[in-house]
mmCIF file as gemmi writes it, N, C-alpha and C atoms, coordinates in Angstrom:
data_model
loop_
_atom_site.group_PDB
_atom_site.id
_atom_site.type_symbol
_atom_site.label_atom_id
_atom_site.label_alt_id
_atom_site.label_comp_id
_atom_site.label_asym_id
_atom_site.label_entity_id
_atom_site.label_seq_id
_atom_site.pdbx_PDB_ins_code
_atom_site.Cartn_x
_atom_site.Cartn_y
_atom_site.Cartn_z
_atom_site.occupancy
_atom_site.B_iso_or_equiv
_atom_site.pdbx_formal_charge
_atom_site.auth_seq_id
_atom_site.auth_asym_id
_atom_site.pdbx_PDB_model_num
ATOM 1 N N . MET Axp A 1 ? 6.896 18.708 -29.749 1 0 ? 1 A 1
ATOM 2 C CA . MET Axp A 1 ? 6.733 19.231 -28.411 1 0 ? 1 A 1
ATOM 3 C C . MET Axp A 1 ? 7.47 20.574 -28.282 1 0 ? 1 A 1
ATOM 4 N N . GLY Axp A 2 ? 8.682 20.605 -28.785 1 0 ? 2 A 1
ATOM 5 C CA . GLY Axp A 2 ? 9.458 21.831 -28.717 1 0 ? 2 A 1
ATOM 6 C C . GLY Axp A 2 ? 8.872 22.949 -29.56 1 0 ? 2 A 1
ATOM 7 N N . VAL Axp A 3 ? 8.279 22.578 -30.671 1 0 ? 3 A 1
ATOM 8 C CA . VAL Axp A 3 ? 7.685 23.583 -31.565 1 0 ? 3 A 1
ATOM 9 C C . VAL Axp A 3 ? 6.51 24.273 -30.878 1 0 ? 3 A 1
ATOM 10 N N . VAL Axp A 4 ? 5.679 23.508 -30.199 1 0 ? 4 A 1
ATOM 11 C CA . VAL Axp A 4 ? 4.516 24.076 -29.51 1 0 ? 4 A 1
ATOM 12 C C . VAL Axp A 4 ? 4.975 25.046 -28.422 1 0 ? 4 A 1
ATOM 13 N N . ILE Axp A 5 ? 5.949 24.631 -27.627 1 0 ? 5 A 1
ATOM 14 C CA . ILE Axp A 5 ? 6.451 25.486 -26.558 1 0 ? 5 A 1
ATOM 15 C C . ILE Axp A 5 ? 7.097 26.742 -27.143 1 0 ? 5 A 1
ATOM 16 N N . PHE Axp A 6 ? 7.856 26.586 -28.23 1 0 ? 6 A 1
ATOM 17 C CA . PHE Axp A 6 ? 8.484 27.746 -28.867 1 0 ? 6 A 1
ATOM 18 C C . PHE Axp A 6 ? 7.441 28.736 -29.38 1 0 ? 6 A 1
ATOM 19 N N . LEU Axp A 7 ? 6.39 28.227 -30.021 1 0 ? 7 A 1
ATOM 20 C CA . LEU Axp A 7 ? 5.365 29.119 -30.566 1 0 ? 7 A 1
ATOM 21 C C . LEU Axp A 7 ? 4.639 29.89 -29.462 1 0 ? 7 A 1
ATOM 22 N N . PHE Axp A 8 ? 4.321 29.207 -28.364 1 0 ? 8 A 1
ATOM 23 C CA . PHE Axp A 8 ? 3.667 29.908 -27.259 1 0 ? 8 A 1
ATOM 24 C C . PHE Axp A 8 ? 4.616 30.917 -26.616 1 0 ? 8 A 1
ATOM 25 N N . SER Axp A 9 ? 5.898 30.586 -26.53 1 0 ? 9 A 1
ATOM 26 C CA . SER Axp A 9 ? 6.89 31.515 -25.994 1 0 ? 9 A 1
ATOM 27 C C . SER Axp A 9 ? 7.02 32.742 -26.906 1 0 ? 9 A 1
ATOM 28 N N . TYR Axp A 10 ? 7.06 32.5 -28.196 1 0 ? 10 A 1
ATOM 29 C CA . TYR Axp A 10 ? 7.165 33.606 -29.156 1 0 ? 10 A 1
ATOM 30 C C . TYR Axp A 10 ? 5.936 34.517 -29.064 1 0 ? 10 A 1
ATOM 31 N N . LEU Axp A 11 ? 4.762 33.913 -28.972 1 0 ? 11 A 1
ATOM 32 C CA . LEU Axp A 11 ? 3.533 34.709 -28.839 1 0 ? 11 A 1
ATOM 33 C C . LEU Axp A 11 ? 3.548 35.512 -27.546 1 0 ? 11 A 1
ATOM 34 N N . GLY Axp A 12 ? 4.011 34.903 -26.458 1 0 ? 12 A 1
ATOM 35 C CA . GLY Axp A 12 ? 4.096 35.615 -25.18 1 0 ? 12 A 1
ATOM 36 C C . GLY Axp A 12 ? 5.056 36.781 -25.241 1 0 ? 12 A 1
ATOM 37 N N . ASN Axp A 13 ? 6.21 36.587 -25.873 1 0 ? 13 A 1
ATOM 38 C CA . ASN Axp A 13 ? 7.163 37.691 -26.032 1 0 ? 13 A 1
ATOM 39 C C . ASN Axp A 13 ? 6.576 38.804 -26.887 1 0 ? 13 A 1
ATOM 40 N N . TRP Axp A 14 ? 5.868 38.431 -27.935 1 0 ? 14 A 1
ATOM 41 C CA . TRP Axp A 14 ? 5.251 39.432 -28.802 1 0 ? 14 A 1
ATOM 42 C C . TRP Axp A 14 ? 4.207 40.242 -28.028 1 0 ? 14 A 1
ATOM 43 N N . LEU Axp A 15 ? 3.387 39.548 -27.231 1 0 ? 15 A 1
ATOM 44 C CA . LEU Axp A 15 ? 2.38 40.259 -26.441 1 0 ? 15 A 1
ATOM 45 C C . LEU Axp A 15 ? 3.026 41.161 -25.394 1 0 ? 15 A 1
ATOM 46 N N . ASP Axp A 16 ? 4.102 40.684 -24.751 1 0 ? 16 A 1
ATOM 47 C CA . ASP Axp A 16 ? 4.794 41.519 -23.766 1 0 ? 16 A 1
ATOM 48 C C . ASP Axp A 16 ? 5.393 42.764 -24.412 1 0 ? 16 A 1
ATOM 49 N N . ASP Axp A 17 ? 5.914 42.624 -25.624 1 0 ? 17 A 1
ATOM 50 C CA . ASP Axp A 17 ? 6.508 43.774 -26.306 1 0 ? 17 A 1
ATOM 51 C C . ASP Axp A 17 ? 5.459 44.77 -26.768 1 0 ? 17 A 1
ATOM 52 N N . ASN Axp A 18 ? 4.3 44.289 -27.175 1 0 ? 18 A 1
ATOM 53 C CA . ASN Axp A 18 ? 3.272 45.178 -27.722 1 0 ? 18 A 1
ATOM 54 C C . ASN Axp A 18 ? 2.312 45.724 -26.677 1 0 ? 18 A 1
ATOM 55 N N . HIS Axp A 19 ? 2.323 45.177 -25.473 1 0 ? 19 A 1
ATOM 56 C CA . HIS Axp A 19 ? 1.456 45.661 -24.386 1 0 ? 19 A 1
ATOM 57 C C . HIS Axp A 19 ? 2.286 45.828 -23.118 1 0 ? 19 A 1
ATOM 58 N N . PRO Axp A 20 ? 3.239 46.765 -23.137 1 0 ? 20 A 1
ATOM 59 C CA . PRO Axp A 20 ? 4.155 46.885 -21.99 1 0 ? 20 A 1
ATOM 60 C C . PRO Axp A 20 ? 3.525 47.504 -20.752 1 0 ? 20 A 1
ATOM 61 N N . SER Axp A 21 ? 2.373 48.139 -20.875 1 0 ? 21 A 1
ATOM 62 C CA . SER Axp A 21 ? 1.792 48.828 -19.724 1 0 ? 21 A 1
ATOM 63 C C . SER Axp A 21 ? 1.066 47.876 -18.774 1 0 ? 21 A 1
ATOM 64 N N . THR Axp A 22 ? 0.787 46.669 -19.216 1 0 ? 22 A 1
ATOM 65 C CA . THR Axp A 22 ? 0.07 45.737 -18.342 1 0 ? 22 A 1
ATOM 66 C C . THR Axp A 22 ? 1.03 45.09 -17.359 1 0 ? 22 A 1
ATOM 67 N N . LYS Axp A 23 ? 0.511 44.671 -16.218 1 0 ? 23 A 1
ATOM 68 C CA . LYS Axp A 23 ? 1.321 44.021 -15.19 1 0 ? 23 A 1
ATOM 69 C C . LYS Axp A 23 ? 1.391 42.511 -15.399 1 0 ? 23 A 1
ATOM 70 N N . VAL Axp A 24 ? 0.757 42.008 -16.449 1 0 ? 24 A 1
ATOM 71 C CA . VAL Axp A 24 ? 0.725 40.578 -16.724 1 0 ? 24 A 1
ATOM 72 C C . VAL Axp A 24 ? 1.941 40.217 -17.563 1 0 ? 24 A 1
ATOM 73 N N . TYR Axp A 25 ? 2.608 39.129 -17.183 1 0 ? 25 A 1
ATOM 74 C CA . TYR Axp A 25 ? 3.731 38.621 -17.964 1 0 ? 25 A 1
ATOM 75 C C . TYR Axp A 25 ? 3.2 37.492 -18.849 1 0 ? 25 A 1
ATOM 76 N N . TYR Axp A 26 ? 2.868 37.84 -20.068 1 0 ? 26 A 1
ATOM 77 C CA . TYR Axp A 26 ? 2.255 36.883 -20.98 1 0 ? 26 A 1
ATOM 78 C C . TYR Axp A 26 ? 3.178 35.713 -21.293 1 0 ? 26 A 1
ATOM 79 N N . VAL Axp A 27 ? 4.472 35.964 -21.361 1 0 ? 27 A 1
ATOM 80 C CA . VAL Axp A 27 ? 5.395 34.904 -21.744 1 0 ? 27 A 1
ATOM 81 C C . VAL Axp A 27 ? 5.376 33.776 -20.71 1 0 ? 27 A 1
ATOM 82 N N . LYS Axp A 28 ? 5.327 34.092 -19.438 1 0 ? 28 A 1
ATOM 83 C CA . LYS Axp A 28 ? 5.303 33.052 -18.404 1 0 ? 28 A 1
ATOM 84 C C . LYS Axp A 28 ? 4.029 32.229 -18.482 1 0 ? 28 A 1
ATOM 85 N N . ILE Axp A 29 ? 2.92 32.908 -18.661 1 0 ? 29 A 1
ATOM 86 C CA . ILE Axp A 29 ? 1.628 32.216 -18.724 1 0 ? 29 A 1
ATOM 87 C C . ILE Axp A 29 ? 1.556 31.332 -19.965 1 0 ? 29 A 1
ATOM 88 N N . LEU Axp A 30 ? 1.937 31.88 -21.109 1 0 ? 30 A 1
ATOM 89 C CA . LEU Axp A 30 ? 1.809 31.132 -22.355 1 0 ? 30 A 1
ATOM 90 C C . LEU Axp A 30 ? 2.818 29.996 -22.467 1 0 ? 30 A 1
ATOM 91 N N . VAL Axp A 31 ? 3.986 30.138 -21.871 1 0 ? 31 A 1
ATOM 92 C CA . VAL Axp A 31 ? 4.938 29.023 -21.877 1 0 ? 31 A 1
ATOM 93 C C . VAL Axp A 31 ? 4.369 27.866 -21.068 1 0 ? 31 A 1
ATOM 94 N N . MET Axp A 32 ? 3.776 28.16 -19.929 1 0 ? 32 A 1
ATOM 95 C CA . MET Axp A 32 ? 3.171 27.091 -19.121 1 0 ? 32 A 1
ATOM 96 C C . MET Axp A 32 ? 2.017 26.423 -19.867 1 0 ? 32 A 1
ATOM 97 N N . VAL Axp A 33 ? 1.201 27.206 -20.563 1 0 ? 33 A 1
ATOM 98 C CA . VAL Axp A 33 ? 0.116 26.637 -21.369 1 0 ? 33 A 1
ATOM 99 C C . VAL Axp A 33 ? 0.702 25.756 -22.471 1 0 ? 33 A 1
ATOM 100 N N . GLY Axp A 34 ? 1.763 26.212 -23.101 1 0 ? 34 A 1
ATOM 101 C CA . GLY Axp A 34 ? 2.411 25.421 -24.145 1 0 ? 34 A 1
ATOM 102 C C . GLY Axp A 34 ? 2.969 24.111 -23.624 1 0 ? 34 A 1
ATOM 103 N N . VAL Axp A 35 ? 3.577 24.136 -22.441 1 0 ? 35 A 1
ATOM 104 C CA . VAL Axp A 35 ? 4.115 22.909 -21.844 1 0 ? 35 A 1
ATOM 105 C C . VAL Axp A 35 ? 2.995 21.926 -21.531 1 0 ? 35 A 1
ATOM 106 N N . VAL Axp A 36 ? 1.908 22.424 -20.966 1 0 ? 36 A 1
ATOM 107 C CA . VAL Axp A 36 ? 0.771 21.558 -20.639 1 0 ? 36 A 1
ATOM 108 C C . VAL Axp A 36 ? 0.184 20.94 -21.903 1 0 ? 36 A 1
ATOM 109 N N . LEU Axp A 37 ? 0.002 21.742 -22.935 1 0 ? 37 A 1
ATOM 110 C CA . LEU Axp A 37 ? -0.549 21.213 -24.186 1 0 ? 37 A 1
ATOM 111 C C . LEU Axp A 37 ? 0.391 20.206 -24.841 1 0 ? 37 A 1
ATOM 112 N N . ALA Axp A 38 ? 1.68 20.469 -24.805 1 0 ? 38 A 1
ATOM 113 C CA . ALA Axp A 38 ? 2.646 19.548 -25.393 1 0 ? 38 A 1
ATOM 114 C C . ALA Axp A 38 ? 2.675 18.226 -24.631 1 0 ? 38 A 1
ATOM 115 N N . LEU Axp A 39 ? 2.666 18.285 -23.305 1 0 ? 39 A 1
ATOM 116 C CA . LEU Axp A 39 ? 2.643 17.054 -22.508 1 0 ? 39 A 1
ATOM 117 C C . LEU Axp A 39 ? 1.351 16.275 -22.716 1 0 ? 39 A 1
ATOM 118 N N . TYR Axp A 40 ? 0.229 16.993 -22.802 1 0 ? 40 A 1
ATOM 119 C CA . TYR Axp A 40 ? -1.045 16.329 -23.059 1 0 ? 40 A 1
ATOM 120 C C . TYR Axp A 40 ? -0.991 15.589 -24.393 1 0 ? 40 A 1
ATOM 121 N N . ASN Axp A 41 ? -0.421 16.217 -25.395 1 0 ? 41 A 1
ATOM 122 C CA . ASN Axp A 41 ? -0.337 15.604 -26.715 1 0 ? 41 A 1
ATOM 123 C C . ASN Axp A 41 ? 0.564 14.37 -26.692 1 0 ? 41 A 1
ATOM 124 N N . VAL Axp A 42 ? 1.683 14.441 -25.985 1 0 ? 42 A 1
ATOM 125 C CA . VAL Axp A 42 ? 2.588 13.294 -25.885 1 0 ? 42 A 1
ATOM 126 C C . VAL Axp A 42 ? 1.91 12.141 -25.155 1 0 ? 42 A 1
ATOM 127 N N . ILE Axp A 43 ? 1.249 12.422 -24.045 1 0 ? 43 A 1
ATOM 128 C CA . ILE Axp A 43 ? 0.557 11.372 -23.285 1 0 ? 43 A 1
ATOM 129 C C . ILE Axp A 43 ? -0.543 10.739 -24.124 1 0 ? 43 A 1
ATOM 130 N N . ARG Axp A 44 ? -1.279 11.557 -24.859 1 0 ? 44 A 1
ATOM 131 C CA . ARG Axp A 44 ? -2.34 11.035 -25.714 1 0 ? 44 A 1
ATOM 132 C C . ARG Axp A 44 ? -1.768 10.113 -26.794 1 0 ? 44 A 1
ATOM 133 N N . GLN Axp A 45 ? -0.649 10.502 -27.396 1 0 ? 45 A 1
ATOM 134 C CA . GLN Axp A 45 ? -0.037 9.679 -28.436 1 0 ? 45 A 1
ATOM 135 C C . GLN Axp A 45 ? 0.524 8.381 -27.872 1 0 ? 45 A 1
ATOM 136 N N . VAL Axp A 46 ? 1.115 8.417 -26.684 1 0 ? 46 A 1
ATOM 137 C CA . VAL Axp A 46 ? 1.647 7.201 -26.067 1 0 ? 46 A 1
ATOM 138 C C . VAL Axp A 46 ? 0.512 6.248 -25.729 1 0 ? 46 A 1
ATOM 139 N N . ASN Axp A 47 ? -0.581 6.755 -25.208 1 0 ? 47 A 1
ATOM 140 C CA . ASN Axp A 47 ? -1.738 5.905 -24.914 1 0 ? 47 A 1
ATOM 141 C C . ASN Axp A 47 ? -2.301 5.276 -26.186 1 0 ? 47 A 1
ATOM 142 N N . GLU Axp A 48 ? -2.295 6.028 -27.276 1 0 ? 48 A 1
ATOM 143 C CA . GLU Axp A 48 ? -2.773 5.498 -28.562 1 0 ? 48 A 1
ATOM 144 C C . GLU Axp A 48 ? -1.851 4.391 -29.065 1 0 ? 48 A 1
ATOM 145 N N . ILE Axp A 49 ? -0.556 4.546 -28.892 1 0 ? 49 A 1
ATOM 146 C CA . ILE Axp A 49 ? 0.398 3.528 -29.314 1 0 ? 49 A 1
ATOM 147 C C . ILE Axp A 49 ? 0.221 2.263 -28.47 1 0 ? 49 A 1
ATOM 148 N N . ASN Axp A 50 ? -0.014 2.426 -27.162 1 0 ? 50 A 1
ATOM 149 C CA . ASN Axp A 50 ? -0.176 1.267 -26.281 1 0 ? 50 A 1
ATOM 150 C C . ASN Axp A 50 ? -1.431 0.461 -26.577 1 0 ? 50 A 1
ATOM 151 N N . LYS Axp A 51 ? -2.448 1.101 -27.151 1 0 ? 51 A 1
ATOM 152 C CA . LYS Axp A 51 ? -3.681 0.385 -27.487 1 0 ? 51 A 1
ATOM 153 C C . LYS Axp A 51 ? -3.485 -0.575 -28.64 1 0 ? 51 A 1
ATOM 154 N N . LYS Axp A 52 ? -2.504 -0.312 -29.503 1 0 ? 52 A 1
ATOM 155 C CA . LYS Axp A 52 ? -2.285 -1.133 -30.691 1 0 ? 52 A 1
ATOM 156 C C . LYS Axp A 52 ? -1.543 -2.394 -30.383 1 0 ? 52 A 1
């Protein structure tokens, strides 16, 4: 879970550094996407464990 969030955060920081003229804060958007994907993955795995 932490790895996914870290990778999206790193990508967001990289995009912010390489595209400074835009008004979009990529790091905020991508961190939220990373959190949602990580939580989705955890919920999916817990549901799979409960089926067994």
